[in-house]
Structures are given as C-alpha cells and as structure tokens.
matplotlib code that plots the C-alpha trace (Angstrom):
import matplotlib.pyplot as plt

x = [19.3, 20.3, 22.3, 20.0, 22.0, 25.8, 27.1, 29.7, 33.2, 34.1, 33.3, 31.6, 29.0, 28.6, 25.6, 24.0, 24.6, 23.2, 20.1, 19.7, 20.1, 17.5, 15.1, 15.7, 15.0, 11.7, 10.7, 11.5, 8.9, 6.2, 6.7, 5.8, 2.5, 1.4, -1.4, -2.9, -2.6, -4.4, -7.2, -7.6, -7.5, -10.1, -12.4, -11.9, -12.4, -15.6, -17.5, -16.9, -19.7, -18.0, -16.9, -18.2, -20.5, -21.2, -21.9, -22.0, -21.2, -18.2, -16.9, -16.7, -13.6, -11.7, -10.8, -9.7, -7.5, -5.6, -5.4, -4.7, -4.0, -1.6, 0.7, 0.8, 1.7, 4.5, 5.8, 5.5, 7.5, 10.2, 10.6, 10.8, 13.5, 15.7, 15.1, 12.9, 9.6, 10.4, 11.2, 8.0, 5.9, 7.6, 7.4, 3.6, 3.1, 5.1, 3.3, -0.1, 1.3, 2.1, -1.4, -3.3, -1.2, -2.3, -5.3, -3.6, -2.3, 1.0, 2.9, 6.1, 5.8, 5.5, 8.6, 10.5, 9.2, 9.0, 12.7, 13.9, 12.2, 13.3, 16.9, 16.6, 15.1, 17.9, 20.5, 18.4, 18.4, 22.2, 22.6, 20.0, 20.5, 24.0, 22.9, 19.4, 19.3, 18.3, 14.5, 13.8, 14.3, 10.6, 9.7, 12.5, 12.1, 8.4, 8.7, 11.6, 9.6, 6.5, 8.2, 10.2, 7.0, 5.1, 7.8, 8.0, 4.3, 4.6, 7.5, 5.4, 2.5, 4.5, 7.4, 7.3, 3.7, 3.8, 7.1, 5.7, 2.5, 4.8, 6.6, 3.3, 2.2, 5.4, 4.9, 1.3, 2.3, 4.9, 2.3, -0.1, 2.7, 3.3, -0.4, -0.8, 2.2, 1.0, 4.0, 1.9, 4.2, 7.0, 4.6, 5.4, 8.9, 7.1, 4.1, 5.6, 8.4, 5.8, 3.5, 6.2, 6.5, 2.7, 1.8, -0.5, -3.7, -2.7, -1.6, -4.6, -7.4, -5.7, -4.4, -5.3, -8.9, -10.1, -8.4, -9.9, -13.4, -13.2, -11.9, -14.6, -17.3, -16.2, -15.2, -17.1, -13.8, -10.3, -6.9, -6.0, -7.9, -5.5, -2.1, -1.8, -4.3, -3.0, -2.4, -0.1, 3.3, 2.7, 1.6, 4.8, 6.9, 5.2, 5.5, 9.2, 9.7, 7.7, 10.0, 13.4, 13.2, 14.9, 13.6, 12.5, 9.8, 8.8, 6.2, 4.3, 4.3, 1.3, -1.0, 0.2, -0.6, -4.2, -4.6, -3.0, -4.5, -7.9, -8.4, -6.9, -4.7, -1.5, 0.1, 0.8, 3.7, 5.4, 7.5, 8.9, 10.2, 11.5, 13.5, 15.0, 14.8, 16.3, 13.1, 11.3, 12.8, 10.5, 7.5, 8.5, 9.0, 5.8, 3.8, 5.2, 4.4, 0.9, 0.3, 1.7, -0.6, -3.6, -2.7, -2.1, -5.4, -7.3, -8.9, -10.0, -12.2, -15.4, -14.3, -11.5, -11.4, -11.7, -10.0, -7.6, -8.3, -8.9, -12.6, -13.0, -11.2, -13.6, -16.5, -15.6, -14.4, -16.8, -18.1, -15.5, -12.5, -12.1, -9.5, -7.2, -7.5, -6.7, -3.8, -2.3, -2.5, -1.0, 1.8, 2.6, 2.7, 5.0, 7.4, 7.5, 8.1, 11.0, 12.9, 12.3, 13.2, 16.5, 17.3, 16.6, 18.5, 21.6, 21.6, 22.8, 19.8, 21.7, 23.2, 19.7, 18.5, 21.6, 20.9, 17.3, 18.3, 20.9, 18.2, 16.0, 18.9, 19.9, 16.2, 16.3, 19.5, 18.1, 14.9, 17.1, 19.0, 22.3]
y = [15.7, 13.6, 10.4, 7.8, 4.8, 4.6, 4.3, 1.8, 2.8, 0.2, 0.9, -2.5, -1.8, 1.9, 1.6, -0.8, 1.5, 4.4, 2.4, 1.2, 4.8, 6.1, 3.4, 4.0, 7.7, 7.0, 4.3, 6.6, 9.0, 6.4, 3.8, 6.3, 6.9, 3.3, 3.8, 6.5, 4.3, 1.5, 3.9, 5.0, 1.4, 0.3, 3.1, 2.1, -1.6, -1.1, 1.9, 2.6, 1.4, -1.9, -2.4, -4.6, -2.1, 0.6, 4.0, 7.2, 9.4, 7.5, 6.8, 10.6, 10.6, 8.2, 10.8, 13.6, 11.2, 9.8, 13.2, 15.5, 13.9, 11.1, 13.3, 16.0, 13.5, 12.2, 15.8, 16.6, 13.5, 14.0, 17.6, 16.7, 14.2, 16.8, 19.8, 19.0, 20.7, 23.7, 21.3, 19.5, 22.7, 23.9, 20.4, 20.3, 23.8, 23.0, 19.7, 21.6, 23.3, 19.9, 18.6, 21.6, 21.6, 18.1, 15.8, 12.5, 11.3, 13.2, 10.7, 11.0, 14.7, 14.9, 12.7, 15.2, 18.6, 17.9, 17.1, 19.5, 22.6, 21.5, 21.2, 24.7, 26.1, 24.5, 26.5, 29.6, 29.2, 28.7, 32.1, 34.0, 32.6, 34.1, 37.6, 37.7, 40.5, 39.2, 39.4, 39.1, 35.3, 34.4, 37.2, 36.4, 32.7, 32.8, 35.1, 33.2, 30.0, 31.7, 33.2, 30.1, 28.0, 30.2, 30.0, 26.2, 25.8, 27.8, 25.6, 22.6, 23.9, 25.1, 22.6, 19.4, 18.6, 18.9, 17.0, 14.1, 14.2, 14.1, 11.1, 9.4, 10.2, 8.8, 5.6, 5.4, 5.9, 3.2, 0.8, 1.7, 0.9, -2.5, -3.2, -2.1, -4.4, -7.4, -7.3, -7.3, -9.3, -6.7, -4.1, -5.3, -3.7, -0.4, -1.0, -2.7, -0.1, 2.7, 1.1, 1.2, 5.0, 5.3, 5.9, 2.8, 4.7, 7.0, 4.1, 2.0, 4.5, 6.9, 4.4, 0.7, 1.3, 3.4, 1.0, -2.0, -0.5, -0.2, -3.8, -5.1, -3.5, -5.4, -8.7, -8.8, -8.9, -7.4, -8.5, -4.9, -4.7, -7.3, -5.7, -3.4, -4.8, -8.4, -9.0, -11.9, -10.1, -8.1, -11.3, -13.1, -10.1, -9.9, -13.7, -13.5, -10.7, -12.7, -15.7, -14.3, -10.5, -8.5, -9.6, -6.0, -6.3, -10.0, -9.2, -6.7, -8.9, -11.2, -8.2, -6.6, -9.8, -9.7, -6.0, -6.5, -9.8, -9.7, -6.0, -5.1, -2.2, -2.7, 0.4, -1.5, -3.5, -0.5, 0.5, -3.0, -2.7, 0.8, -0.5, -3.3, -1.8, -4.9, -6.8, -4.9, -7.6, -10.0, -7.8, -7.5, -11.2, -12.0, -9.5, -10.8, -14.4, -13.4, -11.5, -14.4, -16.8, -14.7, -14.4, -18.2, -19.1, -16.3, -14.9, -11.4, -9.3, -7.4, -4.4, -3.0, -4.8, -2.1, -2.5, -5.0, -7.8, -11.5, -11.0, -8.1, -10.2, -13.1, -10.7, -9.3, -12.5, -13.7, -17.3, -19.8, -17.6, -18.3, -21.1, -19.1, -16.0, -17.9, -19.7, -16.4, -15.0, -18.1, -18.4, -14.7, -14.9, -18.0, -16.3, -13.1, -15.1, -17.1, -14.1, -12.0, -14.8, -15.4, -11.6, -11.3, -14.5, -13.4, -10.0, -9.7, -9.6, -8.4, -5.6, -4.6, -4.4, -2.3, 0.0, 0.4, 1.2, 3.6, 5.3, 5.7, 7.0, 9.5, 10.6, 11.3, 13.2, 15.3, 15.9, 17.1, 19.4, 17.7]
z = [-1.8, 1.2, 0.9, 2.3, 1.3, 1.2, -2.4, -3.3, -3.8, -6.4, -10.0, -10.5, -7.8, -8.5, -10.7, -8.4, -5.4, -7.4, -8.3, -4.7, -3.5, -5.9, -4.9, -1.2, -1.6, -3.4, -1.0, 1.9, 0.7, 0.2, 3.1, 5.9, 4.1, 3.5, 6.1, 3.9, 0.9, 2.7, 3.8, 0.1, -1.0, 1.5, 0.4, -3.2, -2.7, -0.6, -1.9, -5.6, -7.9, -8.6, -5.0, -2.3, -0.6, -3.3, -1.7, -3.6, -0.6, 0.7, -2.8, -3.4, -1.2, -3.5, -6.2, -3.8, -1.9, -4.9, -6.7, -3.8, -0.4, -1.4, -3.6, -0.9, 1.7, -0.5, -1.2, 2.5, 3.5, 0.8, 1.9, 5.6, 4.9, 3.2, 5.4, 8.4, 9.0, 6.8, 4.0, 4.6, 4.3, 1.1, -0.3, 0.3, -1.2, -4.3, -4.8, -5.0, -8.2, -9.7, -8.9, -10.3, -13.4, -14.5, -14.4, -13.4, -10.0, -9.5, -7.3, -9.4, -9.7, -5.9, -5.5, -7.6, -6.5, -2.8, -2.1, -4.8, -3.2, 0.3, -1.0, -2.5, 0.8, 2.8, 0.9, 1.1, 4.8, 4.9, 3.2, 5.2, 8.7, 9.3, 8.2, 9.8, 12.5, 15.9, 16.4, 12.7, 12.5, 12.3, 9.8, 7.4, 7.8, 7.1, 4.1, 2.6, 2.8, 1.5, -1.5, -2.3, -1.9, -4.3, -6.9, -6.3, -6.9, -10.1, -11.2, -10.5, -12.4, -15.4, -15.5, -13.4, -14.0, -17.8, -17.9, -15.9, -18.1, -21.2, -19.9, -19.3, -22.8, -24.3, -22.3, -23.4, -27.1, -26.7, -25.4, -28.2, -30.7, -29.2, -29.2, -32.9, -33.8, -31.9, -29.5, -26.3, -24.1, -24.7, -23.4, -19.9, -20.3, -20.3, -18.1, -15.1, -14.4, -15.1, -12.5, -9.9, -10.4, -9.8, -13.5, -13.4, -13.4, -16.2, -18.4, -17.6, -17.8, -20.2, -22.8, -22.3, -21.1, -24.1, -26.6, -24.8, -24.9, -28.7, -29.0, -26.6, -28.6, -31.7, -30.2, -26.8, -24.8, -24.8, -23.6, -23.2, -20.0, -18.5, -19.3, -16.4, -14.0, -13.7, -10.0, -10.7, -10.9, -7.7, -5.9, -6.9, -5.7, -2.3, -1.7, -2.6, -0.1, 2.5, 2.1, 1.1, 1.6, 4.4, 7.8, 8.4, 5.7, 6.0, 8.7, 6.6, 3.4, 4.3, 5.0, 1.8, -0.1, 1.1, 0.2, -3.2, -4.4, -2.7, -2.4, -5.8, -4.5, -6.5, -5.0, -1.8, -3.4, -5.1, -2.1, -1.8, -5.4, -4.8, -1.9, -4.1, -7.6, -9.2, -8.3, -11.1, -13.4, -11.6, -12.4, -16.1, -16.5, -14.7, -16.7, -20.0, -19.1, -18.1, -21.3, -23.4, -21.6, -22.2, -25.9, -26.3, -24.6, -26.5, -23.4, -22.5, -20.2, -20.9, -18.9, -16.8, -13.4, -10.8, -8.5, -9.9, -7.5, -8.3, -7.5, -9.9, -12.5, -12.2, -12.2, -15.7, -17.2, -20.0, -20.0, -21.2, -20.4, -16.7, -17.1, -19.4, -17.1, -14.0, -15.7, -16.8, -13.3, -11.7, -14.3, -14.1, -10.3, -10.4, -12.9, -10.9, -7.7, -9.1, -10.6, -7.5, -5.1, -6.8, -6.9, -3.1, -2.3, -4.3, -2.6, 1.0, 3.2, 6.2, 4.2, 3.0, 6.6, 7.5, 4.5, 5.5, 9.1, 7.8, 5.7, 8.8, 10.9, 8.2, 8.0, 11.7, 11.4, 8.6, 10.7, 13.5, 11.1, 11.4]

ax = plt.figure().add_subplot(projection="3d")
ax.plot(x, y, z, "-o")
ax.set_aspect("equal")
plt.show()
C-alpha cells in the first residue's frame, strides 16, 4: 500500500511513525467522505422514530446508507488512493462482498479489502501492460479488473467479512466479561478503540444493548446503555483539536462538535483520532472516568439513546438520575480534553500539518499513476 506518511528513521520513533502512518492511511479513506457521513447523520438525527422529525419514509434510507453506501465509499476511496480509478472500481466491487457476507456495518472490512485489492490489481497491471498487444488494452484491462474484482468480492465474502465479524465478537465477549466481573471502567480500554474502527454500532446494539434491556427490565434502568454512547469522550477530543490540534483541522472542529454532541453522530470525530492515533488515550481515559462516575452515582438509562446526543440522553434518563448522568458526561469530556490536549501540545503541530499535506500530495501522485 502507498506510503502516506514518511516513517521515522530512528528506532525510538519507529513505532510512533508506524502508528501515525496507519492512522493516516485509515483517515485518508474516511476524511474525503465526511460529507456522506454528515448526510447519514442528519437523516438519522431527524427522521428515525426517536429523532426530531420522525418520518418512516425518510428513515428508510438510514439503514442502506450505513450498511451499503458508506462502506462502499470507503472502499472506493481506499482503492483510488492506491491505484487511481481502476483501484477505486475494484475496491468498490470487493467491498460489496464484505458487506453481503455480514450483517453489521463493514467500515473496517472496507478499509482492508479496498486498498488490498487495488494493490493486487496494481501489480497485475504491471505484469500485463508490457505484454498487451496494441489495440487490446481496453479488452484485457476490463477483463483483468473484472476477474480480479470477482475474486476480491469472493475473498471479502468468505474471508475478510467473517474475520472482522470474529474480531467484533471477541471484543463483545471481552466487554461482557468485564460487565459480569464488575470491571466496567476497564471496558473503555476495549470500547473506545473499537469505536474508532467503526465497530461502535456492533458493540452497542449487538452486545451492550441486549444486556442492558435485561438489566433495565429488572431494575428499571441500566448503566450498560451508557458505556458506548457517552458523548463526553468525543466532545473532549474535538475541543482539544479545536484549541490545540493542527491548524488545518481547527476550522472544522466547531461544526463537528455540534454534529457530535447535539446531533449524536459520534462517527464525526473518528477521523480526527485516526489522524492522531495517540489521542485514543484521551477517549479511553474519558470513557473510564465517565463509567466510574455513573457507577459511583448509581445512575442509568431506561433505553439506548439513539442517536447518542445529549438530548437523547436526557430523554431516556429516569427521574432522579439527571445530575449523575450530566456529571458523568461533563467529567468524561474534561478528562478526555485534558489528555488529548497534552498529547496534541506535546506533538509538533507544524509537523502534523506537513504530514497531512504530504499525505494529500502522495494521494494526488498515486491518482496520477506516479
């Protein structure tokens, strides 16, 4: 795959450079599609049954967007970065196999299969182009892409999709074990990084939600509804990027704060963390502080807040629990902000901007086939 971000030559910074490179690659697939995420987020916030303007017809677009459109866009973008338009096409085709092979949003699967198949096609083209007879370029090019795309879709269906689902199940089982052993704050170590990889819906609706429903039926409320949906950690991260992040991203942070905290669309802050992976520590600390506060104050929710906005939180908070809920959100945001702010301040902001510019330039070069 392409080198978006230059890796450090010294051993001490090697792992940091590798982490930064991985985060930059992932962010490079998501950031160009933020507009599509916002469109999906607005549809969700407005028209789902618990939204501001419930509408059955408009809300019917929410599921297809998150299950199909957004993963395909990510696979398309990842493929395009690696091998131009041909990489984009094969990345999209292969992503469909990942989508059909599972029943959860396949953002991580798209991040894997899109660039992978584009990289494979790139080397197929290197072999075939020199030996293709004149006049047969389009024929051989289309069939090579079609055959490789078909095999990539099969690989996604049989391999990548089940692997990502298995990873999600392992994370879910880990969270369940922590819940069963009353180690809820530690659950943030699993939940927050998993959210950044777009496994938030699978963990929330596949693990925490069902467990919370059982608990709420017995006690009238459940803290499990609050582990993944707490908007505090994401709010703290976005405020830190606004005040101390790369200047290139500061202008977009206020809008992201509104969409995240008021609209409940947590996915909006994930690319920020992918660009600076170390900031996930802020999310983990903030999540743990929030969960600990919820436990100490003995609060819970009567249902999953959907979407995870402050308004949805207050709507499903039972009487007498509002102070503890708000305190947990505020403290988690504060803890996340402090950790993220220090991480961003200790890093070289100018270097981060240069790296981001280098990533965009490298993307243009790859698009041009250089």
